[in-house]
PDB file of N, CA, C and O in Angstrom:
ATOM      1  N   MET A   1     120.597 206.592 118.239  1.00  0.00           N
ATOM      2  CA  MET A   1     120.335 206.807 119.663  1.00  0.00           C
ATOM      3  C   MET A   1     119.353 205.676 119.979  1.00  0.00           C
ATOM      4  O   MET A   1     119.328 204.993 121.004  1.00  0.00           O
ATOM      5  N   LEU A   2     118.433 205.593 118.758  1.00  0.00           N
ATOM      6  CA  LEU A   2     117.750 204.188 119.320  1.00  0.00           C
ATOM      7  C   LEU A   2     118.211 203.157 119.343  1.00  0.00           C
ATOM      8  O   LEU A   2     117.742 202.420 120.211  1.00  0.00           O
ATOM      9  N   ASN A   3     119.184 202.641 118.563  1.00  0.00           N
ATOM     10  CA  ASN A   3     120.222 201.267 118.737  1.00  0.00           C
ATOM     11  C   ASN A   3     120.978 200.954 120.037  1.00  0.00           C
ATOM     12  O   ASN A   3     121.138 199.805 120.446  1.00  0.00           O
ATOM     13  N   ALA A   4     121.611 202.486 120.900  1.00  0.00           N
ATOM     14  CA  ALA A   4     122.045 202.501 121.809  1.00  0.00           C
ATOM     15  C   ALA A   4     121.375 202.446 122.828  1.00  0.00           C
ATOM     16  O   ALA A   4     121.952 202.280 123.903  1.00  0.00           O
ATOM     17  N   HIS A   5     119.802 202.587 122.760  1.00  0.00           N
ATOM     18  CA  HIS A   5     118.980 202.209 123.895  1.00  0.00           C
ATOM     19  C   HIS A   5     118.507 200.748 123.843  1.00  0.00           C
ATOM     20  O   HIS A   5     118.246 200.162 124.894  1.00  0.00           O
ATOM     21  N   GLU A   6     118.409 200.247 122.853  1.00  0.00           N
ATOM     22  CA  GLU A   6     118.253 198.937 122.708  1.00  0.00           C
ATOM     23  C   GLU A   6     119.288 198.525 123.261  1.00  0.00           C
ATOM     24  O   GLU A   6     119.019 197.851 124.255  1.00  0.00           O
ATOM     25  N   VAL A   7     120.575 198.650 123.019  1.00  0.00           N
ATOM     26  CA  VAL A   7     121.799 197.850 123.559  1.00  0.00           C
ATOM     27  C   VAL A   7     121.421 197.850 125.230  1.00  0.00           C
ATOM     28  O   VAL A   7     121.422 196.722 125.723  1.00  0.00           O
ATOM     29  N   VAL A   8     121.145 198.814 126.029  1.00  0.00           N
ATOM     30  CA  VAL A   8     120.860 199.243 127.321  1.00  0.00           C
ATOM     31  C   VAL A   8     120.101 198.207 127.509  1.00  0.00           C
ATOM     32  O   VAL A   8     120.648 197.372 128.229  1.00  0.00           O
ATOM     33  N   ILE A   9     118.388 197.739 126.921  1.00  0.00           N
ATOM     34  CA  ILE A   9     117.582 196.919 127.470  1.00  0.00           C
ATOM     35  C   ILE A   9     117.789 195.543 127.426  1.00  0.00           C
ATOM     36  O   ILE A   9     116.945 194.809 127.941  1.00  0.00           O
ATOM     37  N   GLU A  10     118.882 195.028 126.836  1.00  0.00           N
ATOM     38  CA  GLU A  10     119.617 194.436 126.411  1.00  0.00           C
ATOM     39  C   GLU A  10     120.674 193.882 127.244  1.00  0.00           C
ATOM     40  O   GLU A  10     121.066 192.716 127.236  1.00  0.00           O
ATOM     41  N   VAL A  11     121.118 194.902 128.006  1.00  0.00           N
ATOM     42  CA  VAL A  11     122.417 194.846 128.938  1.00  0.00           C
ATOM     43  C   VAL A  11     122.354 194.244 130.275  1.00  0.00           C
ATOM     44  O   VAL A  11     123.461 194.047 130.775  1.00  0.00           O
ATOM     45  N   PRO A  12     121.207 193.858 131.071  1.00  0.00           N
ATOM     46  CA  PRO A  12     121.121 193.106 132.193  1.00  0.00           C
ATOM     47  C   PRO A  12     121.757 191.866 131.961  1.00  0.00           C
ATOM     48  O   PRO A  12     122.528 191.491 132.845  1.00  0.00           O
ATOM     49  N   LYS A  13     121.579 191.008 130.778  1.00  0.00           N
ATOM     50  CA  LYS A  13     122.774 189.984 131.026  1.00  0.00           C
ATOM     51  C   LYS A  13     124.253 189.906 131.718  1.00  0.00           C
ATOM     52  O   LYS A  13     124.895 189.111 132.404  1.00  0.00           O
ATOM     53  N   PHE A  14     124.457 191.539 130.979  1.00  0.00           N
ATOM     54  CA  PHE A  14     126.068 191.595 131.820  1.00  0.00           C
ATOM     55  C   PHE A  14     126.263 192.149 132.971  1.00  0.00           C
ATOM     56  O   PHE A  14     125.518 192.967 133.511  1.00  0.00           O
ATOM     57  N   ASP A  15     127.460 191.639 133.456  1.00  0.00           N
ATOM     58  CA  ASP A  15     127.462 192.073 135.355  1.00  0.00           C
ATOM     59  C   ASP A  15     127.446 193.741 135.479  1.00  0.00           C
ATOM     60  O   ASP A  15     127.984 194.442 134.622  1.00  0.00           O
ATOM     61  N   VAL A  16     126.975 194.121 136.289  1.00  0.00           N
ATOM     62  CA  VAL A  16     126.801 195.683 136.711  1.00  0.00           C
ATOM     63  C   VAL A  16     128.074 196.403 136.616  1.00  0.00           C
ATOM     64  O   VAL A  16     128.345 197.362 135.893  1.00  0.00           O
ATOM     65  N   PRO A  17     128.788 195.805 137.438  1.00  0.00           N
ATOM     66  CA  PRO A  17     130.543 196.780 137.111  1.00  0.00           C
ATOM     67  C   PRO A  17     130.769 196.853 135.737  1.00  0.00           C
ATOM     68  O   PRO A  17     131.040 198.002 135.387  1.00  0.00           O
ATOM     69  N   VAL A  18     130.755 196.072 134.874  1.00  0.00           N
ATOM     70  CA  VAL A  18     131.187 196.121 133.258  1.00  0.00           C
ATOM     71  C   VAL A  18     130.149 197.361 133.050  1.00  0.00           C
ATOM     72  O   VAL A  18     130.553 198.505 133.259  1.00  0.00           O
ATOM     73  N   ILE A  19     129.316 197.212 132.794  1.00  0.00           N
ATOM     74  CA  ILE A  19     128.072 198.645 132.746  1.00  0.00           C
ATOM     75  C   ILE A  19     128.634 199.828 133.227  1.00  0.00           C
ATOM     76  O   ILE A  19     128.884 200.762 132.465  1.00  0.00           O
ATOM     77  N   LEU A  20     128.847 199.870 134.393  1.00  0.00           N
ATOM     78  CA  LEU A  20     129.372 200.845 135.176  1.00  0.00           C
ATOM     79  C   LEU A  20     130.736 201.533 134.461  1.00  0.00           C
ATOM     80  O   LEU A  20     131.028 202.692 134.165  1.00  0.00           O
ATOM     81  N   ALA A  21     131.443 200.198 134.329  1.00  0.00           N
ATOM     82  CA  ALA A  21     133.265 201.020 133.822  1.00  0.00           C
ATOM     83  C   ALA A  21     133.066 201.294 132.699  1.00  0.00           C
ATOM     84  O   ALA A  21     133.867 202.143 132.306  1.00  0.00           O
ATOM     85  N   PHE A  22     132.223 200.918 131.817  1.00  0.00           N
ATOM     86  CA  PHE A  22     132.132 201.212 130.400  1.00  0.00           C
ATOM     87  C   PHE A  22     131.274 202.647 130.082  1.00  0.00           C
ATOM     88  O   PHE A  22     131.217 203.209 128.988  1.00  0.00           O
ATOM     89  N   ASN A  23     130.579 203.110 131.430  1.00  0.00           N
ATOM     90  CA  ASN A  23     129.572 204.253 131.404  1.00  0.00           C
ATOM     91  C   ASN A  23     130.894 205.017 131.609  1.00  0.00           C
ATOM     92  O   ASN A  23     131.563 205.723 130.855  1.00  0.00           O
ATOM     93  N   ALA A  24     131.042 204.622 132.926  1.00  0.00           N
ATOM     94  CA  ALA A  24     132.200 205.904 133.367  1.00  0.00           C
ATOM     95  C   ALA A  24     133.637 206.150 131.749  1.00  0.00           C
ATOM     96  O   ALA A  24     134.095 207.207 131.316  1.00  0.00           O
ATOM     97  N   ALA A  25     133.857 205.061 131.404  1.00  0.00           N
ATOM     98  CA  ALA A  25     135.093 205.504 130.245  1.00  0.00           C
ATOM     99  C   ALA A  25     134.206 206.345 129.136  1.00  0.00           C
ATOM    100  O   ALA A  25     134.856 207.303 128.718  1.00  0.00           O
ATOM    101  N   LEU A  26     132.916 206.240 128.562  1.00  0.00           N
ATOM    102  CA  LEU A  26     132.351 207.081 127.750  1.00  0.00           C
ATOM    103  C   LEU A  26     132.110 207.971 128.393  1.00  0.00           C
ATOM    104  O   LEU A  26     131.980 208.994 127.721  1.00  0.00           O
ATOM    105  N   TRP A  27     131.962 208.112 129.539  1.00  0.00           N
ATOM    106  CA  TRP A  27     131.795 209.717 130.365  1.00  0.00           C
ATOM    107  C   TRP A  27     133.107 210.485 130.192  1.00  0.00           C
ATOM    108  O   TRP A  27     133.160 211.666 129.847  1.00  0.00           O
ATOM    109  N   VAL A  28     134.254 209.641 130.486  1.00  0.00           N
ATOM    110  CA  VAL A  28     135.326 210.541 130.413  1.00  0.00           C
ATOM    111  C   VAL A  28     135.661 210.866 129.189  1.00  0.00           C
ATOM    112  O   VAL A  28     136.171 211.986 129.204  1.00  0.00           O
ATOM    113  N   VAL A  29     135.613 210.387 128.066  1.00  0.00           N
ATOM    114  CA  VAL A  29     135.451 210.697 126.666  1.00  0.00           C
ATOM    115  C   VAL A  29     135.040 211.378 125.814  1.00  0.00           C
ATOM    116  O   VAL A  29     135.543 211.728 124.746  1.00  0.00           O
ATOM    117  N   VAL A  30     133.248 211.774 126.688  1.00  0.00           N
ATOM    118  CA  VAL A  30     132.827 212.693 126.346  1.00  0.00           C
ATOM    119  C   VAL A  30     132.847 214.316 126.668  1.00  0.00           C
ATOM    120  O   VAL A  30     132.620 215.336 126.018  1.00  0.00           O
ATOM    121  N   ILE A  31     133.322 213.940 128.297  1.00  0.00           N
ATOM    122  CA  ILE A  31     134.082 215.454 128.874  1.00  0.00           C
ATOM    123  C   ILE A  31     135.334 216.110 128.714  1.00  0.00           C
ATOM    124  O   ILE A  31     135.753 217.246 128.933  1.00  0.00           O
ATOM    125  N   GLY A  32     136.045 214.506 128.038  1.00  0.00           N
ATOM    126  CA  GLY A  32     137.445 215.121 127.097  1.00  0.00           C
ATOM    127  C   GLY A  32     137.130 215.944 125.482  1.00  0.00           C
ATOM    128  O   GLY A  32     137.593 216.989 125.025  1.00  0.00           O
ATOM    129  N   MET A  33     136.559 215.369 125.153  1.00  0.00           N
ATOM    130  CA  MET A  33     136.122 216.103 124.015  1.00  0.00           C
ATOM    131  C   MET A  33     135.322 217.554 123.762  1.00  0.00           C
ATOM    132  O   MET A  33     135.498 218.509 123.005  1.00  0.00           O
ATOM    133  N   VAL A  34     134.408 217.230 124.736  1.00  0.00           N
ATOM    134  CA  VAL A  34     133.651 218.689 125.412  1.00  0.00           C
ATOM    135  C   VAL A  34     134.855 220.119 125.836  1.00  0.00           C
ATOM    136  O   VAL A  34     134.859 221.305 125.506  1.00  0.00           O
ATOM    137  N   ALA A  35     135.756 219.304 126.682  1.00  0.00           N
ATOM    138  CA  ALA A  35     137.162 220.182 126.794  1.00  0.00           C
ATOM    139  C   ALA A  35     138.142 220.725 126.010  1.00  0.00           C
ATOM    140  O   ALA A  35     138.812 221.754 126.105  1.00  0.00           O
ATOM    141  N   ALA A  36     138.086 219.665 125.067  1.00  0.00           N
ATOM    142  CA  ALA A  36     139.391 220.133 124.165  1.00  0.00           C
ATOM    143  C   ALA A  36     138.802 221.105 123.353  1.00  0.00           C
ATOM    144  O   ALA A  36     139.579 221.846 122.751  1.00  0.00           O
ATOM    145  N   VAL A  37     137.038 221.340 123.133  1.00  0.00           N
ATOM    146  CA  VAL A  37     136.149 221.976 122.308  1.00  0.00           C
ATOM    147  C   VAL A  37     136.411 222.938 123.171  1.00  0.00           C
ATOM    148  O   VAL A  37     137.271 223.645 122.646  1.00  0.00           O
ATOM    149  N   ILE A  38     136.120 223.364 124.261  1.00  0.00           N
ATOM    150  CA  ILE A  38     136.452 224.555 125.408  1.00  0.00           C
ATOM    151  C   ILE A  38     137.742 225.274 124.772  1.00  0.00           C
ATOM    152  O   ILE A  38     138.273 226.219 125.355  1.00  0.00           O
TER     153      ILE A  38
END
């Protein structure tokens, strides 16, 4: 978790749309896994 937070702190170098797209994809995967478990 700490590594993830460190990456987020260094993220401003990238374009915001890229960050949002990556975040959305990550949430889709997480929700998909949760749905599969349920």
